[in-house]
Steps between C-alpha positions, in 0.01 A plus 500: 500500500357813331547490122629820328292665232596675179304670225550363149676813390732495812584130442749615227735600795510142628755241394394342173435156666249664739285682248141404403588336170768284684230385745269412209780298338566321831134409545466395134793262553396374847144388416585254214752314716214358705221513245687361213648215696144421637374495144785295359447216759123528536368256242761235581455552872119471508495201265776308687411604854116522487400324181323799344301465176366778272207575731728538805735733333202705392378535855854578619520802252151609595612518865825680397291763323261588776734752659539662169125543481513663850780738408271795573581418863825679436303830500380437866853399611642819356299693763733353767826412330726671238474362152876429481492310835192299393677392190806374680303325780305324229820388340620356832171304527555361146849391593405336831199312349709376210764372736244288682315364195651145505438465869136414430488249212119459492205659315395699810858599592592602147187703458563680839862592419392599150245747647760657734762536231236635264399772748860611516550486114177681406526776759862547412425519132208743555730738703796452277317592181361811678841605618651456158245739342540755778884496509576488136418795274286441200770572236729236650238246608504262200891484505525458877220247521676301233816495706300396808364208301854419401613510864226260601590272216863509600415390857282220364781402274741465794244301702410272211871463404601385844200268516573350167873444585446359846170312498641178364868561585426548875185290508306782654163469665209725461519614860863613469439709199179661625674591829797661322300694245237627738759583766702708249191704394403565867854608591523743201168653601602542860819667380309740275260584780781642713764600247282742295325819615131552457436697179222765499328557173392851388141380449324349810301195407130470544428258794172362367373293215506678166285403205493752215296475177786637297723198604260248360734381220779440748264294721388294204851427393590399851209260518595333163865490595425311823265252338734429212816477706353242734485248222871545427608501871281200597481268199795571261763390768272218620491374142874479487503260796181304437517456121868506428638363833735785595696456806610770744836576332330502159226742606773713663707509182192608307433784740865589496489554130188707540670738739815531287273612214309742720810643654640585160179624325318679784711818471444492125125465559514798736657704217247371251209596720645844541539540122191331355256550791290283714230414234758363252686301786185344644360417156821323408484307831142386448546392141793293605319338785206409270736305282679334798178384673358364171825299450475373861164355410656333197751320721200301647280494183767386256769350731775746412828437671685627802731727307215714387366505847825633639520769227132611574565516874801730443294721257216513731716614797667761267170653387376537855812711576337784305218521768674805662363710214161478667656671810661782294161558326333545841781728622432723198121534561493489884458773758836466696305470829307200356793268441510309833124439538459421130790252510310313774174518308664386181663207665157388631348541158790308351423211735114481464528218239814361662295388808264276320658439156777253603266274690236497219760446234657230703188288432503601134864395487414143604286460187644750236834672563488655146175674595673673788754660269236583242321699768825687577545587121151641501591709810804633322286609207268692726800668658624596153167664426526701827865601441403659167280747697819647664585830336838565356579754766289420814465769762235625753198567293627294207475152663351334188485575132148619549573741783812615300284594213273701724797689653653580161167621352509880460261688720 
């Protein structure tokens, strides 16, 4: 079946549900159904089915991040396959691998399925972020990206809500939930593959690796974001199960609250980024994360209670919702033809630390969990220093406060 093509400008003649932004919304909603369900069940599944400890969970997340480190492979694949098709095929792989997760309840089986689902997730996210920046104009990007975050949160909310309501009531098994969630994501991706035309962007993308000196601050912020986020993704949720004994329905309810909050405030954050700029938004995020990670350390150092842990986990997730400001910063400084290859390069940079950090910190976790969170607070402080280098009005030639001064200096 030959897929029809439309230019972005010509897409305005299509029915509203077949337009580019509608496809972005569908993809934003389809991905979390599988990924959020996998995340919600993961810690309980690996502890109950395979007896994982802190070291094992660290290795699992190291394996999970390897495809992110190899995201530059997207550039080679784009020589043979359209970017939009690659994104949807990757989403199908994520769904299928998630559906099969509980079929192999051993260390080797879990690591293998994790690797496959991770390839789908990271390649989808690389392409998805690229398409968002190509299909959404700069003036509307913060607002629309905020709504896309809200759409993903709403899909996660539905998945977690159903899981919380039915896990105990229907005495569900891990395999049943993984099959339903993964199958739903795969089915939505297959529908999108054939229901939407291929959209042609006005700026053909460079089909080779792009590393430009003027993007150095974006690369540095991506590296720190990847390193810092791994500590939250890997150890904050693991803490809730290991230290406070959370069961599946309790973890699900916690994540449910997280996504209710994100669904409500993400559009407001989009407006805030548009009004106050990327420097202010990212600085606010990093200051907040410093406080959250220091308080996480206090949970272990001083024996603070579960109520504070829940509050910190929600705050942590909320601050991370501002991360799309980093994408709009890049959109403002980038050559339009650089978006796809730079998205792949940035994803690789984002995952450099993610490949080795979870495994190494897994060993540190066995002796001093508070030190793991202290390291995360230090990373947030470094990120804050870098965010302050972003100019008030970034643009090509004014990528940092230093280059902005050079541009504005009279000749």
